[in-house]
N, C-alpha and C positions, 0 to 999 in steps of 0.2 A: 504495500499501499504505501509505505514512502518512498520506493522507488517509484511507481508511478504517479505519486506528487512530485516530485524531482524530475522526470520526463517532461511532464504537465507546464511546469515552470521555466524549464529549458528549451520549451518550442515554441511560449510565449516570450521569452528574452530573442530569442533567434527571430523571430518574427518582429520585432518592435528592432529591431537593428536594422533589418532588411527596409521598413520603414524608414526608418530616420534613415539611412542611406539613400532610399529616392530623393526623399526630401531635399536633403543636402544636395545631391548630384542636381535636382531640377532648378532649386536655389540657383546655384554657381551658374546651373547651364546659363539662368536668363540673365544674370549680371554679364557675362561673358558677350551674349547678344547685343545686350544694351550698349556696351564696351565696343563692340563692332558695328554698332548702329551710328552711336555717337561718332567714330572714325569715318563710316560712310556720308553721315551728312555733314561733315566739316569739306569734305571732299565735293560735295553735290554745292555746297555754297560757295566752294571755288573754282564752280562749274567746270571742275572735272568730269569725263564721261567714264574713262576706264577704269576699271579696276585695277589697284597695283597687285600681283602676285601674291605677297603673304595675309594680303583678306582675304581673296578668292581658294585660296588652300584652305583657312581656317573655316571658310563655309562648307569647304566641300566635307573636310572632316565633321563638319554641325551634323550635317546631312546623316554622313554614316553613320555617326553615334546615335543619334537620333532615330534614326531609321524611318523615315519620310520618306518613303519610295519616289512617292510621286514627282517631289524636288526634286530628283536626282536629274530629272529629263528637261527639267526648265531653265530657261535661256539666264543667265546671269553674267553675261561678259561688260552690261552699263552699270551705273552705280544704282542709278533708280531700281533696275532689276533684281540685284544681290538685297537691296533694301527690303524689296517684296517677299524674295526667299526666306529674309531674317523673321518678316514680320510672320510668315505661317510658318515657321517651326516654333516661336512664340504660342501664336494660335496653340497649336496643336500639343505644347506643354502645356499651357492653361486648361485646355481642353480637360486633359488627363488628369491633371491635377482634381476638377473639378469631380470626375469619374472617379477616382481613389477616396474621396472622400467623403 
């Protein structure tokens, strides 16, 4: 009986740890997206059209990490297209957060 209780407690702890990790990952990802959007907005205000390679690579990694398959095919060669993709990722993260709660 004590073993069953210990096992149940361990299961609850593990579930709570996974939930906590998921929340931190989502929060950190949202913060990172905000940073990228800020950089892109600065480029947009400077009338730049082309997305610099480091930002383009970062967005590609985000798409892979977030597993938003529909966005992988979406064009992101211009600053505004890349911003649209980042907003889509943010929306999907917020929608998933609502579902998880």
